[in-house]
N, C-alpha and C positions, 0 to 999 in steps of 0.2 A: 493194622499197625501193632498188632499182639506183640511180635518179636521184632526186635530192634538190634540190628549187629552193633558190637561194642565199637567196631571199626568206625562205624557213622558218628561222626563228631558234629553233625548239624545242630542247630539251636533246636529244632524240633524233637530230634532223637535224644539227646541231651535231657529235654524237659520230661519226655515219655518215660525215660529211665529213672529219672529222679523224682517224678511226681507220685503222690499216693494213688494209686489206680483202684485200690478196693473202695476208697470215697467216692471216685467218679462212678464207679460201677452201682454204688448204693443211690447216688443222685439219680441216675439213668432208672433205675427202679421206681423212685418216688415220683420222677416225670413220666413213666409208663403209668403209674396209677393214677396221676393227674389226667393224662388222656382218657383212661378207661372211665374213672369216674364222672368226667365232664361230658362224655356220651351218654353216661346214664341219668345225670342229674339236670343238665341245662336245658335239652328241649322242652321241658315242661315247663320251666321257669321262663323260658322265652316266650312260650306260647301264652302264658298267662298274663304277660305284660303287653302282648300284641305285636312282638317282634319276630322275626324270622326264626325259624326252629335251629337252624344250624349257626345263628350269630354269635352265640357265646362259644361255642366249639370252635369256629373258625378264629376267633380272636385270642382264643386260649392256645391254638396250635401256634399261632404266629408268636404270642407272649413266650410260651416254653422254648421254642426254638431259639428266641433271640437270648432267652435266659441260658440255654447251654452255650451259645458262642459266647457269651458274656463271662460265664463262668471259666470257660476255657481260656479265653483270652487273658484274663486278669491272671489265672493261675501259672502263666507264662512270665509273669513281671518279677523283677528283682526287688528285692526289700527297699531299696532307694525308691523304685517307682513305685511300691504300693505305698509309703509314706507319702510321695506327692500326691498321688491318685486320692489319699484319704483327705489329706490337708484342701487340695481344690473341689473334691466333691462334697466334702463337710461344708466348706464354706458356701457352694451354691445350694445346697440343701438348707442349710441355715437361713439363707436369704430367702429361698423358696417359701420355708415354711413361714417366715415373717408375713410373706406376701400373701399367704393364705388368709390372715387376719384382715386383709382389706379387701382383696380380691377374689378369695376363695368362694366354693361353692358350701353353701348352708344345706346340711343333709342332717335330719333329725337333731335340729339345735346346735350342730357343730360346724366348723370351718376347718376342714382338714384335706381338702382337694381343690386342686386347680385344673380347670377345664381346658383340655387340648382338643385339637380336630378329632382324633381318632380314639381317643381314652382320656380317663380322669387321672392325673398324677396325686398321689400323696406324697409329698417330699419328704415326711418325717421318716418314712420307711427306710431312706437312705441315710438318715443321720444315725440310726443304730450301728450299722458297720463303721463308717466313717468316724464317728465318735470313738467307737473302742479302739481303733489303731491311731487316732490321733493322740488319745489318751496315753495310751501304750508309749507311744515315742516320746511325749514330755516326762512321763516317769521314768525312762530310760536316759535322756538326757540330763536329767538332773544326778543321776549317778555318774554320768561322765564329767560334767562340769559343776562343780561344787556350788557354785554361785547362781545357776541356771533356776529359775523359779517354776520348775516343772508341775509340783504339785497345786501351787495358787492358780497357775493357768488353767490347769484340769478342773479345778474347783469352779472357777468363773465362767468356763465353757458349760459346764454341768448347770451351773446356775442361769445362764442365758437360755439353755434348751428347755430348763424348768419352768421358766416365766412363759415361754413360747407355746408349750404344749399344755400348760395350764390354761391360758388364755384361749385356746381351740374350742372347747377344752378336749383333751385326749389323755385321760388318766391311765387308761390301759397301756398306752405306748410309754407314757412317762414313767410308770411302774417297771416296764422291762429295761428301759434306759438306766433307772436308777440301780436295779439289781446288776445289770452289766459294770456300771461304774463302782459299786461296791466291792462286786468280785475282784475286779481289777486292784483295787486298793489293798484288799487283803492280800491277792496273789504276789503282790508286789513288795509286802513285807511292812505294811502300815501298822502302827503300835495297835493291838488287840483291844485297849481301852478306846482309842480312837474310832475303830470298827464297832465296837459296841455301842459307841455315842452315837455313829451313824445310822446303825440298826434301829437304835432307839428314835431316832429323827425320823426315820423312815414309817416306822408303826405310828408315831405321832401324825405325820403327814397322810396317813390312810384313813385316821379317824379324823383329821380335817376335812380331807374330800367328802367323807361320809356324811359330815355337817354343812357343808358348804355347797356339795353339788346333789341338786334332786335326783338325778339319774344314777349316780353312784350309790346313794342311799335306797333308791327303789330296788336295784340289782341286789344289794345286800340283804335288803330286809325279804325280798322273795326266797333267796337262797336259804335264810335262815329259818324262814316262816312259811311252810308250804301252802297254808291256807291264806296267804296275803298275797292279792294281785294277781295278774296274769301270767299262767304258767304254760300256756298252750305251747309256745315253741320247744319248750324244755321237755314238756309231757310228751310231745308228739316223737321228739328224738329218742326219748328213752323206751316209747314203745316200738320205734324202729328196730332199736337193738333187741328187743324181747322177739320181735316178729322174726329176725333173722337168725337167731339161735347160734348154734355152733358152726353150721357152714352157710347159711344164707338161703334166701328164697329163690336165688339165681338172678342172672344178668336181666335187667330190665323189669323185673317182677317187683319191685319195689314200691310203695306207696308215698313214703315220705316225702319224696321229690315233687308229688302232686299238691302237697298241704304246706309246706314250709317255703316263705318266699327267699330266703338264704339258704335253699338246699344244696345250690352248687358253690356257695362260700364259706359262709361260717359254719354251717352244718353238714358240710360236705362228708364228714366222718360218720354221721349217722346214716348217709346213703350206703357207705361201705359196710356198716354194720348190719344194716336190712338185706343188701343184696347179695353180700359174699360172707357174712359172719363173724363169729368172733375169732376164727383162727385167721382169718385174713387182716381183720385189724389188730390183733397181737403180731402180727408179720410186721404190718405198718410200724407199729410203736418200735419193734425190734431194730427195724432200719434206722428211724431217728436215734435210738439209743447207740446204735453201732458208730453213726458218723459223729456222734459228740463224744462218745468213750475212746474211739480210735484217735480222734484229734488231741484229746487230753493225754491218753497215754504215749504219744509221740513227743510230748513236751518233756516227759521223764529225761531223754537223751540230750536234750537242748540247754545250752547254756548262754544263749543270748538273751538277756533280760525283756528286750522289745519283741521278740518272738514269743516269749512265753506269757507276757500281759496281753498282748495283741490276741493272740489264738485262744487264750482262755476267755476273753470278751467276748470275741466272736462265737466261740461255740456256746458261751451261756446265753447269749442272745437267740440263736438258732433254736437251741433247747428248750428256752422258754416260751417262745412261740408256740412252738409244736404243743408244749403242755399246755398251754392256756387255752388253745383251740380245742384240743380232744377233752382236757379236763372240764371246760364249761359244757362241751356238748353231752357228757356223761354226768353233768350236774355234781361234779366234784369241786367245783369252786363257782364263785358268781358268773354270769354270763358275761363275756366281752367279745365283742365284735373285732375278731383276730384272725387271719387267715391260717390254714395249715399249708406250711411251706410246701411247695411245688404241686401241690394237690387240689387246694381252692383256687377259684377263679380269681384273677387279678393280674394286672400289668405291673405296677408298683410293686406289688409283694414278690411277684415271680422273680424281676429283675434286681430289687435289693436283696433278695435271697441268694441269688447267683451270684452276686456281688460279694456277699459274705462268704459262701463257700470258695469262691476264686480267691478271695484274700487269704482263706485259711490253707487252701492248696500251696499257695505262693510261698507263705510262710513256713509252711511245714515240710516244703520240698526239700529233699537230701542235699546240701550243699557244703562245700568245704570252705572255711572262712565265711561262716554265714552271717556275722556281725558286719560284715562289709557288701553285702549282696552280691559278691561275685560269683560267677561260674566254677566248677571246679577245673575245667579244663584250662581255665585261663590262670588261676592260681598255679597250676601244675607247670604249665608253659614258663611262668615266671621263675619258678623254683628252678627248672631245669636249664635256663638260660644263665641264672646267676651262678 
């Protein structure tokens, strides 16, 4: 469907003409790398835990296939439908996140997952895109209706999320959502003094997390002091990049996947570095940058505050997640268990990132009268009939 006739006025044809096809192609590249690196990394991990060698591969094929369908399906929605999806999805994700505190699976001292028959779900993953869109809607509504308490409601919503994620605890996810929220407030035009106050409060919260949570303190101290604590995973990952060099050792020739328990998830970037080299790693980074920068640049011609603030938040969350995964693997920041979008193993991650990109595509889709969420052909028909 690379070429669609201008005479074709079907909903699918209009979507294809107006959607950001280069971003879809970039996501396809990331999903392709996800398949390739899962073939490389997951058999060794599965064998080590006594499972079938193909278990992770088969699951990831299903996850990424569903993710692609979710992304394309959501990208076809109107602006009003995106708002409704974010409100309903955010409410469900918030309730499920609260449920993890009572019925969640405890892994490494944290309750972040709900066990389902075929997979475990991390509800907070879906809070990121839904909260970004709901926040943008609240901030946009206060511009339309003077008495609408959009900002106080957004702050209350953020406060509820803060309490829930602190209780799990999931400081990494909370940090990402906080950065998304602060970015949206800044883009919306919040007074710079208040923005500076928010940044100061965020820095103070990081110091508080360092004091309160032992696992946060341990990770920070291991990052700052190479001689303190266990550095096995980071040292192994860094050696993998060194062994890979410029062009890599070749497909299937890497050794890091045999040594790291999370080689298919948190440290999949190290597998890419060892087997395919620095050039491929730089290409992966460039693809992530392309998606984020292109989404932001498309806002330069946008005049709908809701679209601008929502897309800025979604792009920030997507870019931050990629940076945290790659940065921690390269020891540029303290380690944090966060997946690399579309490449690391994980159903919750793949579907939530697909929801994020689908919303971004829907919001930035070329349309006339974007504030109403109506399709161009419908506007034209009304104009002609008038």
